[in-house]
N, C-alpha and C positions, 0 to 999 in steps of 0.2 A: 614693455616687450612681453610677448606671450611666455608664461613660465614654461621651461622645459622640464617635462614630467620624466626625467631620468629614473632608472630603477634604484630603489633604495637598497644599499647593500646591508641588509639587516642580518643576513647569515654570517657576514665577515665583520660585523662591527667590533668584534673582540679580538681580531686578528690584524695582521700588518697589511693585509690587502686593502684595508680601508683607511690606511694612514694618510693617503693623499687628501682625504676630506678635511684633514686638520689645517691644510695649508690654504684652504678657500676662505676667502673674506665673507663677513656676514652679508655683504651685498650680493655676493655670488650665490649663497645660500638661498637668500631671499628670492633671486631670479629663479633659481632651479626648483623652488617649492620644497627644499628639503628641510630637515630639523637640525637644531642645534644639538651637538653631542653631548653637552653637560647636563642640560635638564630636558632634553627631548621636546622642546617647546616648537610648535608650529609657527614659522615666521610668516608674516603677511605677504602674499603674492602681489606682483606689481602689474599684472595684466587686467586688473579690474579698472573700469572707468568710473568717474564720478558724474553725477547728473547735475544738470544746471538748474537748481532750484532757486537761485537769486536772479532777479531781474536786472538785466543790463540796461542802464539808462544812457542811450545814445541818441544821435539825431534821427535815425529811422524810427526808433521807438517813440520818441517824442512826436514825430510827424503822424504816426498812427493815432496817438492819443488826441492830437488836435482835431482829427477828423472824427472822433467819437463824440457823439452828443448824448443827451440824456435818453433819447428814444433807443438808440442803439445800445447804451448801457443796460436799459431795462430789458431789452430783448435777449442780450447776453446772459443776464442773470436768470431770466425765465428758462432759457434753454438749459442752463446748468441745473436748475431745480428738477426740470423734467428728465435730463440724465440721471440724476441722483434717484429719482423715483424708479426709472427703468433698470438701473443696477439692483436695487433692492428686490424688484420683482423678479429679475432674471436669477438672481442668487437664491431666492426662495424655491424657484422652480428646479434649479440644479440640485438643492437638498431634496426635494420631493422625488426627483428621478433616483437619486442614490439610495434613498430610504425605501422606495418601492421595490427596486430589484434586489437590495440586500435582503429585505424581508422575504421576497418570493423565492430567491435561491437557498436562504436559510430554512425556510418551511419544507421545501422540497428535500433537502439534505437530511434534516433531522426526521422528517416523516418516514423516509425510507429507512434510515438506520434504526430508528426506534422501533419500527415494525419487525425489522430483522432481528434486533436484540430480544425483543419479546418472544419471538419464535425459536431463536436459537438457544435461549436459556433453558429450554426444555429439550431440545435435540442435541445439545452440545456442539454447536457450530458457531461459537463466538468469533472464531478466526474469520469466518466469511463476513460477519458484520464489521470487523476491524477493516477488511480489504474494501468493503463498500465505502467506509467512511474515508479511507485513504484516497480512494478513487476520486471522490467529490473534492476533497481539500487539495490534492495534488493538481487536479485539472485547474481549479480556480487560481490556486497560486501561480501556476506555469503561465496562465494568461496575464496575470498582473505583472510578472517579471518581463514578459515579452514587451508589454507596453512601456516599462521603464527602459528597456533597451532602445525603443524608438525614441524617446524623450528623457534622457537620464535626470533632468532637473525635476521630474514627476516624482521621483523617489522621496521617501520620508513624509513629513507632515507639511513642509513648504514654509513654516513660520519663521524659522531662521533666515531664509532667503527674502521673505517679505519684510522682515525687520530690517535687513540691510538695504533693501531698495528704498524703503520710506525714510532711512537716514542718509540717502544721498549716494549709495553705492549700486552701481549698475551691474546686476547679475545677469549674464547672457541667457536669454531664453526663458527667463522666469515668469514673464507675463505674455506668452505667446498663446495663440488658440490651440496648437498642438499640444503645448503643455496642459491646458485645461482639458482637453479631450482624453489624454492619457491619464490624467490625475483622476477624473470622474470615473472612467470606466476601471482604472486599476484599483481605486479604493473600494469599489463595490465587490470587485474579485477577491481582493486581499481579506476583507472582512467576512465574506460569505465562506472563504477558504479555511476558516477556523483559526487563523493567526491572532495572536493576543495584540491587535491593533484596534484603533477606533476611526470612525468616519468623521468625526467632529473636528479634529485638527486639520485635515485636508479641505474642509469646508471654507476655513479661513483663506487658504491659498486660492481655491476656486473663485471665492468672491473677489479676492484681490485682482485676479485675471480678468474677470468679468468687468470689474471697474475700470481696468486699464484699457480694455480692448473695446468695450461697447461704444464710448463716446468718440472713437476714432473713426468708426464706420468703414475700416479697412483692415486687412489682415495681411502679415508678412507670409503666413503658411499658405493662404489662399489669396494670391495676388490679384485674381480677376475680381475679387469682391472689393470694389472701391466706389465710394459715393463722393460727390462734390459737397463735402461738409467742412467749412473752413475754421471751425472752432476747436479749440482744446488741443492744439498740437504741441504746445510746450511742455517740458518735464514738469514744470510747477503745476499746470492743471492736471496732468496725468497723476501726479502724486496725491492731489486731493481725492481723485476718484478712486485711486487704489486704497487710500485710508477708508473711505466709505465702503468699499467693497469688502475690505477685511473685517471691518465692523459688522457688516451684514452677514458675513459667514458665521461669526460668533453668535449673532442673534438668531440666525436659522438653526444652528447646532443646538443651542441651549434655550431657545425661547427667552432670551435675554437682551433686549435692545439697548438698555442703559448699560449693562455690563459690556456689550460689544463696542459702545462708544468709548467707554473707559479703557478697554483693551487697546483699541486703536491709539488712544492717547497715551496710555502707560508704557505698553510693550512695543508700539510701533514707531509712529513718526515723531521725529524731534523738531519738525516744522509744523506749527499749529497757530491757528487764529480763531477769533471768537465766532466769525461767520461760519467757519468749517465745522464747528461743534454742532451747530443746528442742522446743517446739511447731512452730517454723518448720522445723527440721531433719527432724522427722517427717513434716511436709507435704511437704517437698522429696523425701524418700525415697519417699513414696507416689506422687507424680507420676512420678518416674523409673521405678519398677518397674511401674507401670501402663502407661506408654508402651512400655517395653521388653518387657513380656509380649505386648501385642497386635502390636506391629511384628514381633517375632521369629517369632510365630505365623503372621502374614499372608505375611511374605516368604519364610520358610524352611520353613513347615509344621511346625515343631518347637515346639509349645506348651509353655511353661515352660522353654525353654533360655536365655532372656535373653542375646541375642547383640547386640542393637542398643539401648544405654542411652539414646541421645538422637537429636534430629532431625538433629544433626551430629556425626559420629564421624570422628575424624582417622585411625583406623587404627593398627596397631602399627608402631612405627619399630624396625627392626633391620637390621643389615648382612647382606650376602649371606654364606652359609656358605663360598663359594669365595674370598672376598676376606679374607685373614687380617689385612691391614694396615688395614682399615676400623674406625673407631671413631666413635661417634654424635657425639662431641665431646671435645676435649682441653683442658687448661689454657691452651694457647696460643690456642685459639679465643676465649677470653673477651675478649681484646683486640678482635677483629673485632666481637664481639657489643656492646661498649661504643660502637664507632663506628657500628654499625648502629642502636643505640638513639638516638644523636644525630641521625642522618639521619632516622630514623622521627619523631622528635619534631618535626624541621623540616618534614617532609612533612605531618605531622599539623596543625601549626600553620598551614601554607599551606592545607590542606583546609578547616579551620575558618574561616579568614579569607575564602576565596572563597565558602563557603557562607553565611557571614553576610552578605555583600554581596548575594548572590542573594536571601536572605531578605527583607532591607530593600527591595530592588527589587520583590519580589512584594507586599510590604505596601503600598507606594505605587501601583504601576501595575497589579496583578493582582486583589487583594483588593477594592478599592473598586469594581472593575466587576462587571456581572453575573455570577452563578455559572457560566454557561456558558463564560466566558472561562478559568475554572480547568480545566474539562474539555477546552478546546481546547489549553491549555498541556500537560496530560499527555499528550494525543495526539501533540502536536509532539514531546515528549520520546521517546515511543514510536517515532515515525517515524525520528527521527535516530538512535536507538540501534539500530534494526533494520537500517537502511541501512549504518551504520558496522560492525556486527557482520558482516553479509553481504558487503560489500565487502572488509573486512580478511580474512576467511577465504578469499575466492576469490582476492585479489590479492597480499596481503602475507605470506602463509604461505610457509614453506619446507618442502621434503619432506626429512624426516629418516629415517635408518635405524632400523628397529626393533631393539630389543635382542635378544640371543640367546636369552634366557629366555622369549620370547613376546611377545605384544603388550602385556601387563599386568606390571606389576613384581612385588613380592614376593607370598607367599602371602595375607598378611592383606589386601593391596589386592584380590587376586583375590576375595576373600570379599565386599568391599564392593559390587563391580560385576558379579559374575557373574549376578545376578538382573535386571540392566538389559539385555534382549535388544535393545531398540529403541535405547535410548540408549547404544550401545557406546561405550567411552571413547576408542577411537582413531578418528579421522577420517582418511579416505584421499582426500579430495577433490582431484582433478587430480594425484594423485601415482601413480607406477608400484607395482608389486607390491613387498612387503616395505619399503615406506616409508609414512609418514604425514605428514599436514599438521599441523604443529605449532600454527599459529594457529588453525585450525579446531577442533583438539583443545581448545583453551581456551575459544573462543567458542561453539562449537555443541554445548555440554554444559551441563547444570545446573551452578550454582555450586559446589555440594558436590562433584560429580564433577571439576570443574577444580582445586578445592583439592587433592583426593586426588592428581590427576595431578602436581601441583607438589611434593607431599610425598613421593610414593612411585614415580613413574615412572622406571624404569631408563634409559630412552632420553633423549637430550639434546634440550633446547630451544635454539634459536639465540638468542645474546644480543640480535641485533637484534629478533627476534620478541618476547622478553621485555620489551625496552624499550618497543617500540611498544604492546604489550598494556598495560603499566603506564600509559603516558601516556594511552591513549584510555580506559582504564577508570577511572583517577583523575578525569579531567575529566567523563565522563558520570555516574559515581557522585555527584560533587560537585553536579552540575546536578539530579540526580534526587531526592536527599534534600531534601524540603521542598515537593514538589508534591502536589497534592490526591489522594493514594492512601495507603493503609497501607503503610509501608515501614520496614524495619529497616536497620541500619547495620553490624551485626556481620559477617555474611558478606561483603558487598563489601569491608570494610576488611581482613578476613582474606585474601580472595582477591588484592587489590591488593598487600598487603604480602608475600604468599607469592611472587608474581611478582618483586618487589624482592629478596627473599632468595635466590631461585633464580638470579637474575642476578648477585648478588654471588658466589654459589657458583661459576658458570661462569667469571667473570672470574678468580677465584683459582685454579681449576684449570687454565683455558687459557693465562692470560698470566703467572701468577705461579709456577705449577708446584707447587702443594699438592696433591699427589695424595691425601692422607689424608682430605680434606674429604668429610663425607657431606652431600650436596645437600639431603636432606630436613630435616635439622636446621637449615640455614641458611634454608630456606623457612619453617620454623616460627618461627625468631627473626625473620625479616622480618615475618611476619604479626603477631607480638606487637608488634614495634616500632612498625608503622604503626597498629594498632588502639590501643595504649597512647598514641601521639601524638595520636590523634583523640578518644578518650573520657577519657583521663587517670585510668583506674582501675589500682590497684596490687595490693592484697591479693587482693581477689576474682577479678580477672582471672588472676592468677598461678595460684590454685587451679582455676579453671575450665579453663585450658589444660592444666594437669598432669592433671586428671581426664579431659580429653578425649583426651589422648595415651595415658594409662595408663601413664606413664614417669615415675617419681619422680625419676630423674637429671636430668631436664630442669628441675627446680625452681630451682636456683641461676642458669643462664643466663636463664631466662625472667624471674626476679625482678630481675636486674640490668638487663636490657634494658628492662623496663617502668619501673623507676626512672629511668633516664637519660631515656627517652623522655618521661616525665612532666616532669621537671625542664626538660628543653629546651623542651617545649611551652609550660609554664607561663611561661617568660621572655617569650613574645610574646603569648599570649592564653589564654582559658579553654577547657575542654573543650567538646565539641560540644553536650552537653546543658545545660550551664550557660548557654551563649550562647543557646540557644533558650528557656530559661527567662527570661533577660533580655529576649529579643525579644518575649515574650508579656506583659511588664510585670508579671510576678508578684512581689509584695513578699516574697522569700525571703531570710532572714538568711543571711549568710555564716557559715562556721565560725569564721573568725578576722577580727578587725577590722583596718582599714587603720591605719597608724602615726599618722596625723593625728587618728584618732578617740580614741586614747588620751589625748590632751591636752585633750579637751572636758569640760566640766562638764554636769551635768544641766541647768542654767540656760540653756546655749547651744543646747539642741535643743527646750526646752519651748515651748509655744505661749503668747505673752503674753496674748492674748485669749481666755480659756479659756471654753468653754461647759459649763454645769453645769445640774443640775436640783435642785429641792427635794423633801423627803419627800413633801409634798402638792402635786401637780402635776396640772394639767388635761391631758386628752388633747389639747386643741388645742394647748397649748404644745408637747407632744412631737411632734405632726405638723409644727408649724412648724419645730422644731429639725432633724427629719430632712429637711426640705424644703431647708434653707439650709446643711447641713454634709454632709461625706462621711464622717462617723464614725457608728458605731452604738452605742457605749457611752460613757457620760458619768458624771462623778463626782456623787454625791449629797451635798449639802452643807446646812447650816442657816444661819440668819442670826447665830448666835453665833460671831462671828469671833475673840472675845477668847480663848476655849478652843480650841485646835487639835484636841484630841481629840474635841470636840463638834462642831467645824465640819466635819471630813471624816467622813461617815458611811458611805462604801463606794463602791462602783462598780456601776452598773446598766446592764444590757443593756435598752434601750427596748423593742425588738421583743418581748421575753419578757413585759413588762408589759402591752403592748396586747393579748397573747393571752388576758389574763383577761376582756377584754370580747368575746372572739370570738363567744360564743353570741348576745349581744344585736345583734352586727353581722350575723349571718346571719339573724335572725328578724325584724328591723325591716323595714318596707315603705317604698316611696316613696323619699323624699329620703335616709333613712338607708342603704338599700341602694345608692343611687348613690354615696354617700359611701365606703361599703366598697369598692365596686368600683374607685374612683379610688385606693385605698390600695395597689393592685397595683403602682403605678408607683414606690413608695418604694424606697430603695436596699436595705434590709435583706432578705435572702432569707427570714426568718421573716415579716417583715411582707407580703412579696409572696405568700406562701402563705396569707395569713390568711382568705381566702374560700374556699380550696380544701380545707382540712382541716375535718373536721366532728367536733369534740370536744364531748362532752356537759357542759353546765353550766347552772346555774340562770339563769333570766331575772332581771335585776335588778329589784328593786322600784321604784326610782325611775323617774319618767317624764320626767325632764329630757333635753335633748339629749345625744347620745352624747359629743360632742366637749366638752361643758361638765362632764361628770362628773369627779369627782377621783380620781386614780389614786395611791393611798398606797403608799409603800414598806413591804413587809410586815415586821413585827418579827421574823418567824422566819426571814427571809432571812440569809444570811451576812454579817456585817459584817467590816469591814477592807478591804484593798487589792484584794479579787477581786470579780468580778461575782457577782450574785445567781443562785441556782439557776435554771435553765431548766426543771427538772421540776416546779416548783410548780404 
């Protein structure tokens, strides 16, 4: 039954006006979606549906299999491969669209503001420059918030929701076409609006939506778009395509097809098979090369050169040819990497803890209020972020000497930024010639350019600047993730961690005298440590970072750092995505049970007052059961309790049975039509759509009242402990 979202009495939790909450049972608190008083834990909601990933082996299914010959089977497999390829290509084009307009809007904004700052620094009108920057950022963030109001599921990165979907929980609206449109346009506005969010996380959600919708050749949002395409209608097939789409999103974001496949396997689906692995990898490769082909052609004019594999590319890590003592990393550095992993795990656990408290505060004080309050919160975050960025760049930055090799580091880094004529990597605000403002260089650039600065800039950043940048970015990124805009967390975590790693390298060089240290390596390890401490990914994140750097020698230090960061963070709390899954009340099973659960018996968790149905049951009885319970499937029993085999006849999904009477519900007039309309409020998603779907079936011959008709359990349905087939 849909959870009642009653207002939480937070302001009265310490006084007697909330005393009545103590009398509610845990089941009532679950239905209401409220929290337990003693530990403030979010209880799982009961209005989520499960997806039918298991095949129901019944007579109709066996009849279909008998009509399938080898030719039809090969045709079905060929069509599936074509769909996988199309999903990869479309996901790559979505990433190209987002990247192109983010780059366009960012260049426009920074070009206007930088010109204004250079002019107003002499005329004393910097307030005008700040107002111009506020105007750009507030406009973009306002548009992003409006898109989230149209489709609330488009907020955030979408990774927790896709993880739930791949593990069998049906999150309403998560793979709709309207969600995709709001996600794509919203994320480009939120990134261009200067918020500390990334576009790489939402790419995973966008790819999953493409994977779910493209093979269907129809849309619920656009009902007129329908084709006679009889394949891939089951939840099982859609799950496989969503897995491929999510992997393609990772591959397009980081240029890491193998990492995308491992991400879908590690963080996503708990239903996997060997054949799916090859299809998912092929889909990821298609997305990577599609995005690489078009981005390389647009930016460098060399079509077919494949120079930009993903939206985020770390560049090539190599020492200067003139420095013979330089090494990317040595065995002695592994000890520092382990310590950085511990610190990254602690920082990630702190980030997750603060973000969880902010999310709970929003659930109690922002979400129950009118939707305009969510927009105002997003605008408030945008104003604070813009003022902090502008003030820190103007006031807290230090003028640092440019390196002798030029304004930009090594040759590979020159390749990354040479096309950015407006967003030059070096910012010289308020600094004399041959010097640059280190704080403005980090804040007044796109986040990807700032990451490249920390990875490859030969010039030094002040330790004070790096420390201030890390603290400000840490706090603002934690505040931003969770507001009502599409937002990713990968790039902010990488940038925050890169500043931490570069700070460690500066301290070791300046105060300990370790001259052999390569600052870019420590920046990369710091980024991995902080990101691993936040998201708690190991295998897939290791491969993603290796593919992004194109340096296999980094495999061992990255893997060690991520493992240590995960173990340290898990000691305090869960990963950020698991936390938000719990905050949404999704009944997602953990991979491993707690120690106390191993001591339980089945009788300890079974319901003593069991609700069941008989093989011959009136619809009125089924409707009454659905109204008074929060479950949708019930055991079918007989009155012969002496024989256990005869007593338990199977498990029945009531909503599927009521679909047999759908035609009569739609064709009757008067009172019967009003009854059918009232059935939309029942908890089962199938039953809610009973009056919206038009399936052809014969009018029943009997004239008795619909609710008094007998609904028999079909003898052709599957018997045993599983539910009956929904395809009947």
